[in-house]
C-alpha positions as CSV (number, residue, x, y, z in Angstrom):
1,M,8.3,-17.7,27.8
2,K,11.9,-16.5,27.6
3,S,12.7,-13.1,26.2
4,K,14.3,-13.4,22.9
5,Q,16.1,-11.2,20.4
6,I,14.3,-11.0,17.1
7,F,15.7,-8.6,14.4
8,N,13.1,-8.8,11.7
9,S,12.8,-5.5,9.8
10,I,9.2,-4.9,9.1
11,L,8.5,-2.6,6.1
12,A,5.6,-0.4,6.4
13,V,2.4,-0.1,4.3
14,L,1.2,3.4,4.0
15,F,-2.4,4.5,3.8
16,V,-3.2,8.1,3.0
17,F,-6.2,9.4,4.8
18,P,-7.5,12.9,4.8
19,L,-7.5,14.6,8.1
20,M,-8.4,18.1,9.3
21,G,-5.6,20.4,10.6
22,T,-1.9,19.8,10.6
23,F,0.9,19.1,12.9
24,A,3.9,21.2,12.9
25,Q,6.3,18.2,12.3
26,Q,6.5,16.3,9.1
27,A,8.3,13.1,8.5
28,A,10.9,12.1,6.0
29,N,11.0,9.4,3.4
30,S,11.6,6.1,4.8
31,G,11.6,4.0,8.0
32,S,10.9,0.5,9.4
33,I,10.2,-1.1,12.8
34,E,12.3,-3.9,14.3
35,V,11.4,-6.1,17.2
36,I,13.9,-5.9,20.0
37,T,12.7,-8.4,22.5
38,T,9.7,-10.1,24.0
39,F,8.7,-10.6,27.5
40,D,6.2,-12.0,29.9
41,Y,5.4,-10.9,33.5
42,P,7.0,-13.8,35.6
43,G,4.7,-16.8,36.5
44,T,2.7,-19.5,34.8
45,G,-0.1,-18.6,32.4
46,N,0.2,-14.8,32.8
47,S,-1.1,-12.6,30.1
48,T,1.1,-9.4,29.8
49,L,-0.3,-6.1,28.5
50,P,2.4,-3.3,28.3
51,Q,0.8,0.1,28.3
52,K,3.4,2.9,28.3
53,I,7.2,3.4,28.1
54,N,9.3,6.2,29.5
55,E,12.5,7.7,28.1
56,R,14.6,5.4,30.3
57,G,13.0,2.4,28.7
58,D,10.8,1.5,31.8
59,V,7.5,-0.1,30.8
60,V,4.3,0.1,32.9
61,G,1.6,-2.5,32.2
62,V,-1.1,-4.9,33.3
63,F,-0.9,-8.6,33.7
64,L,-3.9,-10.9,34.1
65,S,-3.6,-14.2,36.2
66,N,-6.6,-16.4,37.1
67,G,-9.1,-13.7,36.9
68,V,-6.9,-11.1,38.8
69,T,-5.7,-7.8,37.2
70,R,-2.5,-6.4,38.5
71,A,-0.1,-3.6,37.5
72,F,3.8,-4.0,37.0
73,V,6.8,-2.1,35.9
74,R,9.4,-3.8,33.7
75,F,12.5,-1.8,34.3
76,S,14.9,-1.1,31.5
77,D,17.4,-3.6,32.9
78,G,14.8,-6.4,32.1
79,S,13.7,-6.8,35.9
80,F,10.1,-6.7,37.1
81,S,8.5,-5.0,40.0
82,A,6.4,-6.9,42.5
83,P,2.8,-6.9,41.5
84,I,1.3,-3.4,42.0
85,V,-1.9,-3.4,44.1
86,D,-3.7,-0.3,45.1
87,P,-4.4,-0.5,48.9
88,N,-8.1,0.3,48.3
89,D,-8.4,-2.5,45.5
90,T,-10.9,-5.0,47.1
91,V,-11.8,-7.0,44.0
92,G,-8.5,-7.8,42.3
93,F,-8.3,-5.2,39.8
94,T,-5.4,-2.7,39.6
95,E,-4.2,-1.3,36.3
96,G,-0.9,0.5,35.5
97,R,-1.5,2.9,32.6
98,G,1.2,5.7,32.8
99,I,4.8,6.2,33.7
100,N,7.2,9.1,33.4
101,N,10.9,9.5,33.7
102,S,10.7,9.8,37.7
103,R,9.1,6.4,37.6
104,T,5.8,7.8,38.9
105,V,3.1,5.5,37.9
106,N,-0.6,6.2,37.6
107,G,-3.7,4.0,36.7
108,D,-6.9,2.9,38.2
109,Y,-8.4,0.3,40.5
110,V,-11.8,-0.9,41.5
111,G,-12.9,-0.2,45.0
112,S,-15.5,-1.8,47.3
113,D,-18.1,0.4,45.6
114,G,-17.6,-1.4,42.3
115,N,-16.4,1.7,40.6
116,L,-13.1,2.7,38.9
117,H,-10.8,5.2,40.7
118,G,-7.6,6.8,39.7
119,F,-4.3,6.5,41.6
120,V,-0.8,7.8,41.5
121,L,2.1,5.9,42.9
122,S,5.3,7.8,43.6
123,S,8.2,6.6,45.8
124,G,6.1,3.8,47.1
125,T,3.2,6.0,48.2
126,F,-0.3,5.7,46.7
127,T,-2.5,8.7,46.3
128,D,-6.1,8.4,45.1
129,F,-7.2,10.9,42.3
130,N,-10.8,11.2,41.4
131,F,-12.3,13.6,38.9
132,P,-14.4,16.1,40.9
133,G,-18.0,15.0,41.3
134,A,-17.4,11.8,39.1
135,L,-18.6,8.4,39.9
136,Q,-15.7,6.8,38.1
137,T,-12.2,8.0,37.2
138,T,-9.4,6.4,35.2
139,L,-5.9,7.9,34.8
140,L,-4.3,6.8,31.6
141,S,-0.9,8.7,31.3
142,I,1.4,10.9,33.2
143,N,4.2,13.0,31.6
144,D,7.4,14.4,33.1
145,L,5.6,17.7,34.1
146,G,3.3,15.7,36.2
147,D,0.3,16.5,33.9
148,F,-2.4,13.7,33.4
149,T,-4.9,12.4,31.0
150,G,-7.8,10.2,31.8
151,D,-11.5,9.8,31.7
152,F,-14.4,10.2,34.0
153,D,-18.1,9.0,34.2
154,D,-20.5,11.3,35.9
155,G,-23.0,8.5,36.5
156,S,-24.4,8.5,33.0
157,G,-22.3,5.6,31.9
158,I,-20.8,8.0,29.2
159,F,-17.1,8.5,29.7
160,Q,-15.7,11.9,28.9
161,A,-12.0,12.7,28.3
162,W,-10.1,15.1,30.6
163,V,-6.6,16.5,30.8
164,S,-4.8,18.1,33.9
165,V,-2.2,20.7,32.9
166,G,-0.3,22.5,35.6
167,G,-3.2,21.5,38.0
168,T,-5.9,23.0,35.7
169,I,-8.4,20.3,34.6
170,T,-10.1,20.4,31.2
171,S,-12.7,18.0,30.0
172,F,-14.0,17.3,26.4
173,S,-15.8,14.9,24.2
174,V,-16.0,14.2,20.6
175,P,-19.4,15.6,19.5
176,G,-22.0,12.8,19.4
177,A,-19.6,10.2,20.9
178,L,-20.9,7.4,23.3
179,S,-17.6,7.8,25.1
180,T,-14.3,9.6,24.5
181,F,-11.0,8.5,26.0
182,A,-7.8,10.6,26.5
183,Y,-4.7,8.3,26.3
184,E,-1.6,10.4,26.3
185,M,-0.4,14.0,26.0
186,T,3.2,15.2,24.9
187,N,5.3,17.0,27.4
188,S,6.0,20.0,25.1
189,T,3.0,20.7,22.9
190,E,0.0,19.5,24.9
191,L,-1.2,17.4,22.0
192,V,-3.5,14.6,23.2
193,V,-4.5,11.3,21.4
194,G,-7.1,8.8,22.1
195,Y,-10.2,7.2,20.7
196,Y,-14.0,7.5,20.8
197,I,-17.0,5.3,20.3
198,D,-19.5,6.8,17.8
199,S,-23.2,6.6,17.9
200,S,-23.1,3.2,16.0
201,G,-20.7,1.7,18.4
202,I,-17.6,2.0,16.1
203,L,-14.3,3.0,17.5
204,H,-12.3,5.8,15.8
205,G,-9.1,7.6,16.7
206,Y,-8.9,11.4,17.4
207,Y,-6.3,14.0,18.3
208,R,-6.7,17.3,20.2
209,D,-4.3,20.0,19.3
210,A,-2.6,22.5,21.4
211,N,-5.5,25.1,20.8
212,G,-8.1,22.5,22.0
213,A,-9.5,21.7,18.5
214,L,-10.5,18.0,18.0
215,H,-9.5,16.3,14.7
216,F,-11.5,13.2,13.9
217,P,-12.1,10.5,12.7
218,I,-8.7,9.1,12.3
219,D,-9.0,5.7,10.6
220,P,-6.4,4.0,8.3
221,S,-7.9,2.5,5.1
222,G,-9.8,-0.7,5.7
223,S,-10.2,-0.1,9.5
224,V,-13.4,-1.3,11.2
225,A,-12.2,-0.1,14.7
226,T,-9.2,2.3,15.5
227,I,-7.6,3.1,18.8
228,L,-4.7,5.5,19.4
229,F,-2.8,4.7,22.6
230,G,0.4,6.8,22.7
231,L,2.6,9.5,21.2
232,N,6.0,11.1,21.9
233,D,7.3,14.7,21.6
234,R,8.1,14.0,17.9
235,N,4.3,13.6,17.3
236,W,4.7,10.0,16.4
237,V,1.5,8.1,17.4
238,V,0.9,4.4,18.0
239,G,-2.2,2.3,18.4
240,R,-4.1,-0.5,16.7
241,Y,-6.8,-1.2,14.2
242,A,-9.0,-4.1,13.1
243,D,-9.9,-5.0,9.6
244,S,-13.0,-6.9,8.3
245,S,-11.0,-10.2,8.0
246,G,-10.6,-10.5,11.7
247,V,-7.1,-9.3,12.0
248,T,-5.8,-6.7,14.5
249,H,-2.9,-4.6,13.4
250,G,-0.4,-2.5,15.1
251,L,-0.7,1.1,14.0
252,F,1.9,3.9,13.5
253,F,0.3,7.1,12.6
254,V,2.5,10.1,11.2
255,P,0.2,13.2,11.3
256,P,-1.3,14.7,9.4
257,N,-2.2,11.9,6.9
258,S,0.1,8.9,7.0
259,F,-0.3,5.4,8.4
260,F,1.6,2.3,8.3
261,T,1.0,-1.1,10.0
262,F,3.1,-3.5,12.0
263,D,2.3,-7.1,12.5
264,Y,4.1,-9.3,14.9
265,P,5.3,-12.3,12.9
266,G,2.8,-15.1,12.9
267,S,0.2,-13.2,15.1
268,T,-3.4,-12.1,14.1
269,F,-3.5,-9.7,17.0
270,T,-0.8,-6.9,17.4
271,S,-1.2,-3.7,19.6
272,L,1.3,-0.8,19.8
273,N,0.6,0.9,23.2
274,G,3.4,3.3,23.9
275,I,6.3,5.1,22.3
276,N,9.1,7.2,23.8
277,A,11.2,10.0,22.3
278,T,13.8,7.7,21.1
279,G,11.3,5.7,19.0
280,V,11.1,2.6,21.3
281,I,7.7,1.1,21.3
282,C,6.1,-1.2,23.8
283,G,3.2,-3.4,22.7
284,R,1.7,-6.9,22.9
285,Y,0.8,-9.7,20.5
286,V,-1.3,-12.9,20.9
287,D,-0.2,-16.4,19.9
288,A,-1.3,-19.9,20.6
289,S,0.3,-19.7,24.0
290,G,-1.2,-16.5,25.1
291,T,-0.6,-12.7,25.3
292,H,2.9,-11.4,25.4
293,G,4.6,-8.1,25.6
294,F,7.3,-6.8,23.3
295,L,9.6,-3.8,22.6
296,A,10.3,-2.6,19.2
297,R,12.3,0.2,17.7
298,V,11.6,2.8,15.0
299,R,14.5,2.8,12.4
300,G,14.8,5.9,10.3
301,T,11.7,8.1,9.9
302,P,8.3,6.7,8.9
303,P,7.3,7.6,5.2
304,T,4.7,10.1,4.3
305,T,4.3,9.0,0.5
306,P,2.7,5.9,-0.6
307,A,4.8,2.9,0.2
308,G,3.2,0.4,-2.1
309,T,2.6,-3.2,-1.3
310,Q,2.7,-4.2,2.2
311,M,5.6,-6.6,3.3
312,K,5.7,-8.6,6.5
313,A,8.3,-10.8,8.1
314,N,5.9,-13.8,8.2
315,V,5.5,-14.8,4.5
316,S,2.7,-17.3,5.2
317,R,-0.7,-16.0,5.8
318,P,-1.6,-16.6,9.6
319,L,-4.9,-18.2,10.5
320,V,-7.6,-15.6,10.7
321,T,-10.0,-15.8,13.7
322,P,-13.4,-14.1,13.8
323,L,-13.3,-10.6,15.1
324,D,-15.6,-9.4,17.8
325,L,-16.6,-6.0,16.7
326,S,-18.7,-5.1,19.7
327,P,-17.4,-2.1,21.8
328,S,-17.2,-4.3,24.8
329,A,-14.6,-6.4,23.1
330,W,-12.4,-3.3,22.4
331,G,-12.9,-1.5,25.6
332,G,-16.7,-0.9,25.8
333,A,-17.3,1.7,28.7
334,V,-13.9,0.9,30.2
335,P,-10.7,2.2,28.4
336,A,-9.2,-0.4,26.1
337,R,-5.7,-1.8,26.9
């Protein structure tokens, strides 16, 4: 699929949802999201799943091809790296999850033991990173200070979130959760966003503030499954949520209590996965030909007052496909993408 310029301004719908706590930054009165371009990792039949974007516009992600999972970087000039494969990957599974402005990449791979292990890739050198004493470790982001977020499984099958700040590791979990995942942390304020699976198997967003307090659940109105994937130093948060009709929407969350949705035109599945300080978003959508990456840009500042009826670029209602609500379909015991 060729990259193409699409300048469809998507107006937002706002859902007010009461949350505990506040963020220091409030938003102004209006804003929109515009798609800049779409892209696919080169090759026939690849599924392209962008994960994070740095301030330079470089995107780290995952592509799937014939049952094999590989990491990649799409550079800001539109070129792609060769497939990124951890040298200890023996089963065809390496994921790129985080990238900072130095183009240091982190992620995870499956080794010969059949378990997930974290890695950091810097200047062409791979370094393993495993949470102390854990059976499985994932790395899901890296910031410009070299701080990480991720998850670990101590052998119980329950993933717990963790952050590494200045070399000090802190783990945490949402009380009563089956698993908790930490997806990204800001450079400046140590705010963390992610999602958790509750005791009924339902996914909800959360954030952890600079004091270590957890704020949850974060769910827009009508959501039956919510994931928060990324944020920037303006405390703008992106993710996705599913509704009961079988549609998955891109989610833009403006703390403490505002949401609006973004649907890629004609698609019933949209995911917003990363956002940088300039408001450029990386994400993916699904259509009849497969799963594709895209870049979008926030224009203005997202609203914090009710925005009225939702408006979309695609005026015809897309075909709704049945939604698999099981945790395994949205990440299960492995972090969602």
